[in-house]
N, C-alpha and C positions, 0 to 999 in steps of 0.2 A: 504493500500500500504506500502511496505517496505520503510525504510528511504532512501534507495538508488534509489527509483523509483521517476521519475519526468515526468509529462505528458506534451504533447504539449499544452494542454489547460491551464496548470499551467503557461507555458511560455507566452501564449497570454494574460492571465489575469494579470500577474505581470510585464511584460516588457513594459515600456511606449512607446517603438517604435511601438507596435502593438495596440495602443490606438484606432485607427480608426476601426480595425478589432473587437476589444473588444466591441465597440459601436454597430457594426452590430449584435453582438450576445447578446446584453444586454436584448432583449425582451424575452429570453428563460432562463429557469433554467439550470445553468451550469451542465453538465453531463447527462441531459435528452436526450432522443432520438431526440426531436425537436431541441435541441441545437446542437447535433452532426450533424444532417441532414443539418442544416444551415451552420455549419462549413465546411462540405464537399463541399458545393457550393461556399465557399469563398476561399478555398485553391487553389493553393499551398501557402505555407508560403513565398516563394520567391517573391510573388507579394506585400508583405507588409514589410516595409512601401513603398519601392521604388525599382522596379525591376532593373532599369538601375544602381542604386547605388549598388545593390547587385552584379551585373555582374562585377563591377570593383574590389570588394573585397569580394570574396566568402568564404574565410576562412582566419583567422588571427592568429598570434602567441599570445598565452595567456601571460599575464603580468608576468614578472620575471621567465620565463621558458627557458631563453636562456643562462643560466649560467653553464650548465653541459658540461664539455669537452667531445668531441666525439659525441655529439648529437645536432640536430637542436632544435629550440624551439618547444614546443607542440602547434599543430594547432587544432583549433576548428572551426566549422561552424560559419560564421559571423551572422547567424540567431539566434544562441543560444550560445554565447561565455561563459556564466557563468555556464550553466548546460548541462548535457548530457540527452537526452530524452529517456525514456524507454518504453513509451506507448503513444497512442494518447490521452487517457483520463482515469481517475482512474476506470471508468466503462467498459473500454475496455483494460483489462490487458493481455488478451491472444488472440490467433487467433480464438479460439472457441467463445469468447465474440463477436469478429467482425462478425463471420459468423451468430451467432444468432441475432445480430443487423440487418443484411440484411434480415434474415427470418422474423423478426417482421415488418420491414419497407417496404419490397418489396416481400411479400409472393408469388405473382403470376408472378414475373419476371422469365425469362428463366435463368436456372442455369447451368445444364450440358447437352450437346447436341451432337448428332452424326447423320450421314447420314444412313438411313435404307437401307438394301439390299433386293431386291426382288428375291426370289429363282426362281420364274416362268420365269422372263425375264432375269435373270442373270445381272441385272444392279443396280446401286446405285441411290437413289433418288437425284434429283437436289435441295434438300432443307434439312436443318437441323431440326431434331425433338428434342425438349428440354423437360426436366423435370423441374418443377418450384422449387423455393427455398423451399417452404413449403413441397413439395413432397420429395425433396432431404433430408431435415431435418428429416422427418419421417423415410425414408429408412436408413439413417446413424445411427439413434438411434436404429432401429431394428437390423441392422447388428452388431452394438457394443454389444447389449444385447445378440445376438446369439453367438458371439465370446466368451463372458464371460461364457455363459451357457455351451457351448460345451467343452471348454478347462478346465474349473474348475471341471466339472463332471468327466473328465478323471483324473484330478489331485487330486480328492477327497477333494476339497477345497470349502469354501463358494462361492456361485455363483457370488457375487460382488467383489471377490478378483481380483485386477488389477495389480499384481506385476510381470507381464511377458511382453515379447516383441513380437509384431506381425511383421512377415516378409512378404514383398511384392516382388514378382518377375513377372514383367509384362511390356509390352509396355504401352504407354499412352492410357487411355480410361476412360470413366466415372466411371467405377467400382474402378479404382485406387483412385480417389478423394473420392468416397463414403467410401472406406476402411480407408483412411486417416482421414476423418471427424468422422467416427465411433470410431477410436482410440482416437481422441481428446475428443469426447463426454463422454468417460469413463476413461479419463486420462491414457490411455494405450500408452506406448512407441512403436514406430514402427521403422523398418529399411528397407531400400529399396536395393534390389540387382539389379545390372546391368545385363541385359540379355546377355551382351557381355563379362562379366568377366570370364566366364568359371567355371566348376564344382568345381575346387580346392578352388578358392576364395569364391564361394558361400557357400561351406561346412564350410570353416573356419569361415565366418561371422555367419552362423546359429548356429554353435557349440559354438562360443565365446559368443554370445548373449543369448544362451540357449533358443532360441525361440521355444515354443511348437506348434506354428501354422504358416503355410506358405500359403499365399493367392496368387494364380498364374494365369497367362493367360493360356487359353486352349492350345495355341500353344507351351507352355512349358511342357506339360504333360509328354512327353517321358523323358525329361531331369530330371524332378522332381522325377519320379519313379526310374530312374537310380541312382540318388543321394541318395535316401531314406535310403539305408542301412548304409550310412555314417553320416546321421543326427541323432545325439544321443538323441535329446530332442523333436523332432517333434511327436505330437500325433494327430494333426488335419491338414488335407490338404483341402484346399478350392479352387475349380476351378471357375474362374470368368465367364467362358462361359456357355452357356446353355447346360444342360445335362438332359436327360430323366431319370425317375426312373429306367428303365431297364439298361440304360448305367451306372448309379451310382452303381447299384447292381452288374453288371458284373465287374466293376473296383474294387469294394471292395472285391468281392468274389474271383476274379481270377488274378488280375494284380498287386495288392500291394505286393511287393516282401518280406516284413517282416511283421509279425503280431503285434509285440510289440517293443517299443523303449527301450533304455538302462535303463529307470526307470520302465520298465515292465508295461507301459501304452499302452493300445490298440490303434492302429493307424487306423483312419477312414478318408474317403474322402467324401466331400460334395460339392454341388454347392453353389455359393454365394446366389442364390435364396432360397435354403433350409435354409441357415444360417439366412437370413432375415425373413423367415417364423417362424423359431424357436424363434427368438427374438421377433417377434410379439405375439407369443403364450405365451412367458414367459418374459414379458417386465420388465427389471431391471431398476430402476430409474437412470437417468444420473448422472455421477460423474464428474462434470466440473473441468477442470484443474486450477491450480493456476500458478502464474508467475514462480514458482520454479519447476513445473512439467516438467519432461523430455519428450519433444515432440518427438524427433527422434534421432537415432544414425546414422549419415550420414557418410558412409565410403568413405574416400578420395581414389581416384584411384592413389596410389602412384607411383612415377617414379622408386622407388627401393623397393624391398621387398613386404611384405603383407600390405594391406591397413590399415589405422588407423581410428578408429571410433570416429567421432567428436560428442560430446554430445551437443545437442541444446535444451535449455529450452524454455518454452513458453515466458519467458522474452526476450530472444534473438529474438524470432519471432515477438513479439509485438513491439519491438524496430525497427526491419526492416520494419514492416508495417507502423509505425509512420514516419520513414524516407521517405518511398514511398509517403505517403500523403503530406509530407512537400514539395515534389519536382514535383509531377505529376500534370499537369493542364488539366482539362476538360473544353473546351471552353463553354461560356454561352449558345450557341445554342444547345449544346449536353447534358447539365445538365438535370437530372431527366428524361432521356430517357433510353431505353433499348440499351445498348452497348455490344459489343462482343470482345472476345479475342480468338486467336487460340493457343491452348496448343500444341506446336510443339516440343520444346526441351525436352529431356528425363526427366521425373519426378524423376528418380533416382538421377539426378544431382540437386544440391541445387538451381541453378539459376532459373529453371522453377518452383520449389516449392515456391520460394519467390514471383514470378509473380502471380501464381495461388492464393496464400493466400491473396494478395492485391486485385485480381479480386473478390474473395468471400467477401472481406470486403466492397467493393464498389458496389456490386450488378451487376457485369458483367455476361453475358452469356459466358460460356467457351465451345468452340467447339474443336473436336478432328479429326485427319485425319481419312478418311474412311478405311484406312488400314495402318499398320505400315511401311510405305515406304516413305522416304523423297521426292521421285520424284513426289508424288501426291500433294505436298504442294500447288502449284499455283492453281491447279484444285479446291482444297477445299477452298482456300482463295477467289476464285471467287464466290463460293457459300455462304460462311459465311459473307464476306465483313466486316472483323473485324475493330474495332476502333483502336486497338493496337496489336502489335505482337512482341515477343522477338525472335531474330534470332542471329546466329553466323556469323562471317565474311565470312566464306566460302560460305554461302548461299547468302550473299549480293554481293559477287564478281560474283556469277553466275547470279544474277539479272542484274548486271552491263553489263556483257557480252551479256546476252539475249537482253537487250534494245539496245545495240550498234549494234548487228547483225540485229535486226528488222529495225533499222533506216538506215541500210546500203543497203536496197533493191534497192533503186533508187537514182540517183545523186541529183535530185530535193529534194526528202525527206530528204536526208542526209544534204544538204546545209541549208535547212530551219531549221532542228533540230539543227545543229551546231550553227547557228546564235542565236537561242533561248537559247541553253545551255551555249554558251559563255557569253551571256548577263546576264543570271541568275548567273553563276559562278562569274562573275565580281562583280555583285551586292552583293553576299553573302560574298565575300572576302574583300570588302571595307566597308560594312555596315552590322552590326548585325541585328538580329530580322527577323521575317517573312516578306515576300514580299507582301505588301498590295497595290501595285501600280495598277492603272487601266489597264495598258498594260499587267500585269501579269494575272489579273482576266478575262479580256475580250478577250485577244489575245492568250497569251502563253498557258493558260489552254485549250482553245477551240481547238487550232491548234495541240498541242502536249501533254501537261502534263496529261490532263484527260484521253487521250487514253492510255498513258503509265501506269498510275495507274490502269485503268480498266484491262489491259492485265495481271497485276500481282495480281488482287484481292484486291488492296489497295485503292480503290476509296473512302472508308469511313475512312481511317486511318489518324490520326493526328500525330503519331510518331511511330518510330521503335526503339526498344532497342537492343543494341548489346554488347556483352562481351565475356569473356573466352579466347580471343586470340587477337593479334594485327590486325588492319585493315588499309589498305592504306588510307592516307589522300585524295588522288585523288579519291578513290572509295567513301568515305564519301561525298566529294564535288560534285561528279558527280551525285550520287543518290539524294542528297538534291536538286540539280538543276533539274534533270529529273522528280522527283516526287513532288517537292515543298513540302517537308515533313521534319519534324525535325527528325534527327537521333541521338540518345543519346547513347554514348559509356560510359560504366561503368567499375568499378573495384571491385572485391570482391573475396572471397574464401569460401570454405566450412566452415572454422572456423569463418567466419564473417556473416554467414547466407546470402551468396551471396553479393549483392552490398552494399558497404558503401559509395560510391560516384558515381555520374552520371553527365556527362557534360550537360550543358544547350542546348536545341535543335537547336538554330539558332545563335550560336556564330560565329563570323567572322574568328577567329583563331582556326580551327578544330584540333583535334588530342589528346587533353587531356582526362582524365577520369573524369574531374570535381573535385570539392572540397569535402573534407570530409563532410559527412552528420551530422545531428543533434544528431545522436544516437551513435557516436563514436568520439574519438580524435586520432590524429596521430602525430608521430614524425619520424625523420630519424636518423639512427645510422651509424656512419662512418664505411667504409670498406676500411681501408688504403691500404691493400694488393692489392685491385683492383683500387686504385686511387680515391676513393670517400671519401670526407671529409665533413660530414654533417654540421659541425659548421662553415665551410667556404663557401661552394658553394651550400648548400641545395640539395646535392645529397648523398644518402645513403640507407641502408636497411630500408624499410618501417615497422614501428611498429604501432600496433593498440591497443586501450584499450577502454572499455566502455560496456554498457549494450547489444550491438549487438554482442559482441565478445564472443566466447565460453570460458569456464573455464577449461575444461579438455578433454583428450582423454579417451575413454571407456576402463577401466581395463588396463591402460597403463601410470602409473605415470612417468616412465623414459622418454618417448617421450614427455609427458606434460612438464616436467622440462626442456627439451631441448629448448622449444619454448616460454615458458611463464616465465618471470623473477619474482623476489620477489616483484616488484612493480606492477605486473599485466600486463606488456607490452608483447604482442604477436608479435614475430618476424616472418614476412611473408615469408622471403627468397627472396622477390622481391626488386630490387633496383629501387628507384623512385627519381624524381625531383619535387620540389614544386616551382611553378612560383610566380610572384609578385601578381597575383590575388588569390593565395592560392590553385591553382588547381594541381592535381597530374598527373604526366605522368610516366608510368613504362618504365624503360630504360634498365634493365639488371636483371640478376638472380645471387644471391650470390653463391659462391663456384664453379660454373661451368666455370672454366677457365684452360688453359694449355699454354705451351710455344711451339713455333715453333723453328726450328733449329737455326735461327739467334737470338733467345732470346726474341722475341716479345711475350707479353702476349695476349692471345686470349680469349674473352668471347663469347662462341658460341651462347648463348641465346640472348645476346644483338644484335649480328649480324643477327640472324634469325628474331628477332622482327623488325629490321630495314628493312630487305628485304620484309617481309610480309606487313609492314605498308607503304612501299614506292612503291612497284611494283605490279600493277594490273594483271600482267601476271601469277603470281604464287599463288598457294593455300596451298602448304606445302613446308617445307624446313628443311633439316637436314644437318648442317655444321659439317665437320670433318677435323681434322688436326693431322697429324702424327708429333710427336716432333722431328723426324729426317729429316723432310721435311721443305721446305721454303715457301709453299703456301697451301691454303685451297681448298678442294674439297667438293662436296655436292650432296645430293639426292634432286631433286626438283619435286614437283607436279605442273602441269601446268593447267591453264584454257584454254581448247582447243579452244573455240570460240575467246577469246581475242588474243591468240597466232596466230591463223590462220589469224585474221584480221590484225595484225601488220606485220607478215612476208609475208602475201599474197600481200601486196602492191608492193613488189619487185619480188615475186615469185608467180604469179597467180595460178599455179597448186596446191599450198598448200591449197587453199580454197576448192578444191574438195576432199581432203584426209579425210578419217575417222579419228577419234581420235586415234585409234590404229596405223594407217599408219603414222600419224604425229609424234607420240612417237617413232615409229620404225625408221623413217627417221632421226629424230633429233639425236637419239642415234648412228646411223650408219654413218651419213654424218657429218664429223668433221667440215667442213666449215660452214654448216648450223647451227650446234650447237654453233660454235664460234660466228656467227652473232647474234643468240638468246642470248647468254651469255653476249655479249657486250650491247645488248638492256637492259637486266636486270640490268647490272652494271651501266648503264647511268641513271637509275631511282634513284640511291642511293646517298644520301647526308649523311655526317657525319661519313663515314668509311674511314680509311686509306687504301692504296693499298694492304698491306698484310692482311687486314681484308676482302677483297673481294674474291669471289669465282673465282678460276682459271680453274676449269673443273667441269662438272656436268653430272649426269645421270638423265634423266627425266622420268616421268610416269604420268598417269592420277590421280592416288591416290596411290603413292608408299608406304606411311606410314599407315599401317592398324592395327586395333585391332587384327585381326586374326593372324598376324605375331608377335604380342606381342611387337611391337616397339613403340607404343603410348598407353597412358591411354585412358579410355572412354571420358575424357575431352580434348583429343588430345595433351597432353603434351608428349614430347619425352622421352622415356626410353633410355637414352643416351648409357649406357653400352650395353644394349640388341641390340639397333640399330647398334652400332659399330660392334658388332659380326655378326649380321644378314647380314649386307651389306659389310662385310669385303672384300670379293673377288672383288666386284664391285668397292669399294673405291680404292683398290690397283691397279686395272686395270686403273682407272683414273690417279693415280700417274704414272703408267708405260707410259701412253699416254703423260703425261706431261702437263704443263700449256698451255692453248689455248690462253692466252692473255699476255704472258710475254713480248711481244714486244709492247703491247698497253700501252698508258698512262692512268693510273688510278687516 
C-alpha cells in the first residue's frame, strides 16, 4: 500500500475507541477472508463505540485548523479524526478486489438478474432470473479477454496491451455491469455516454478519449451507425443485444457506413456474445488493477459548454466503498442472507455506479427494470422486493402523492391513516431512532404500513437512499412515517465518486446530508460577495480533499487548476452550512446571482432549492429575474396528484381533470393560478418577499433534456433556459405580479 493509503481495518486495530470491535475480530487473521467476513457482520462503524454518542457529534473540527482567515476549520468524521480512509483493508485496495472477494465467498449467490420475456405470450415473467457471482466472474473475464483480442488485433499490438479506453452507450442492464467488470479485470479504463446527451457530445467524448471500441445497447444501433463517420478512432463496435450470425453478416457487409477509421483500421461489428466466445477461445490472463489504475473517465453533464471528464482511480472507488461500509447497516436478521438491490438510476451517472460497486462488494443480487422506462419501477420493485434502492427526489415525491391518493379513497380510511401518520410523525420529530414500540409493530404495521410498503414493492426494504437534488423535509417525514423506513439523503459529485456524506436514517431533525465520511475532509470558504463568511457563521463554499476526491480532469489542466488549489482542496461550487453536530446542508450555489431593479441580490439556486425542499406540490422549478424588474417569475413543474388533492378541497371539479387539463386551466385561469401560487409560497420559510415567486407558468415536466435546458442530472442550464423560455417569462412580466397585494 502507498504511504498515503490507510485502511478501515488499520483504524479499528489502532484506535482504542474500537477496542470492543477489535476483540470481536481477534479470532481471525487480520486481512483474511474470514476476518473481512466477520467485519462485514459487525459494521457499520457508527455502531462503535456508541451510536447515540456518534449522533451528537458526527464530524468535528480538526485541532489548530481554525486559524486561516476566510475559511472554516477543517472537518473530519468523528469516527476517524486523525486519518482519512482509502480502503476497507490492504487486501481490498480496488473495486475489483471487492468483487473477487464476493466471488470467492458467495460463488452461488445471485449477482445480476432480469425478468425474461416470453415471445409466445408477449409477457414478462413474474420473477427475476439471476446469474451467480461465479458465472458473472467467468463471463466478465471472457469479455475482457475478447475486448483485448479484438481491439489489439486491429491495432497490431500485443494482445494484452491495455492502454485504451472502452466506451459504453446503453441503458441499465446486466451487460453494462459485465462490461464494467470486464474492464476492471484487465485494468482497462472505461467511459460511459448518456443516451440523452445527443450525437455532438457523444462524438466529442469518443474522439477526446480516442476510444477504439464502443459497446452499445441494440436500441442505439441507428444512432451509433449514424455517428460512425465522425468517430475517428473506433475500430470495434459491440452490440449488447442478441444478434444472429446472419444479422451480424448483413450489418457488417451492408450497413456500416465506412470501412476504415482515421488510423486506417478496419471497422467491424460484433455481438457481446461473440466477444465472450472469442475471449473464451483465447483467454488472456487477468491484469488486476492497482489503486492508481484509472477506473473510469466520468463526464460531468455541465451546465455550460462541453462536459469535463473526471478521472476516477481505483483508489477513489475503494475509498467510496470503504465509506459505504462504514455507514450502511444490515440488521442481524438479514446478515448472511441473499439480499437484492434495484439498479434504477442511470449507470452513466456516478451515483448509481457507487451503489452498484458497494452491492458487488457485499454480495447483493442486482436487478434491472424489464424495460428502460421509469414508469415500470413499482411493477419491478414488487417482483424483486429489494433490501435497498437508490432513488431521486422526484420519484419519492411521486411515491408520496400515490400513497396520499390511495388513502384518500374513503373518509374512514383517510381518518385512520391520518391518525397513524400523525402519531408516527410526532414520534419521529420528538425522538430519534427506529420505532420499536408494540403499537407500531402490532397495530400500525398491520393496519397501514405493511400495505403501503407492499403497494410500492418495498416490503423487504430497510432504507432508501436519495441524492442529486433537494427534497422537501415534509416528503422525507411523510415517507418515513408511511413506510416506517429510514430515508438517507446524501451529498456528492462526480468529482467525489458520488456520496461523501449521508444522513443517518432515523434522525429527528431531517433535512441535512449528514456529516463528512471517513474517506474525505471538508472545509468552507467565505463568499463575501454573497454574504457568506465561513470563519464567522460556518456558511461558505464547500471544499473537499482526500482519497475519495478526484485529482484531475481528463486532458484539461486549465479546468483542473480552476477547481483544485495548490493544497489539494477541490472547490465544489456549492454553498453549505455545517451545524453543531458536524452535518452538512447545501444552501446555495456560488456565482449564480443577479440584482433586481431595487438593488436586491438574488441567488436563484438557493431559492429553487428552498422551494423544492419545502413544497411537496412541485417537482421542478426555474427562477428568473429581469434586472429591470422588481419581482421574480418562474417555470414550475407540478405533481399532478398532490396539486389536485390540495386544490380539489375547494374546487371538487379539479379532481376529475386530467393532468393536461389541470396544467391548461392553471395557466389560463389567473385566479386559480394565484391560489396555487399562494399555497406554494405559504410552504416557504427562510425567503424574503422579493425572493418569492410572483407569477408562474406550470407544466407536468417543463424542464426537459430534449429542450437542452437541464443536464442529465437535472441541473438547470440557466442561460439556455432563459433563452428557451424567454417569451413565456416576459408574458408573465406583462401579466404582472399575482401577489403584490399579498403579505409575504
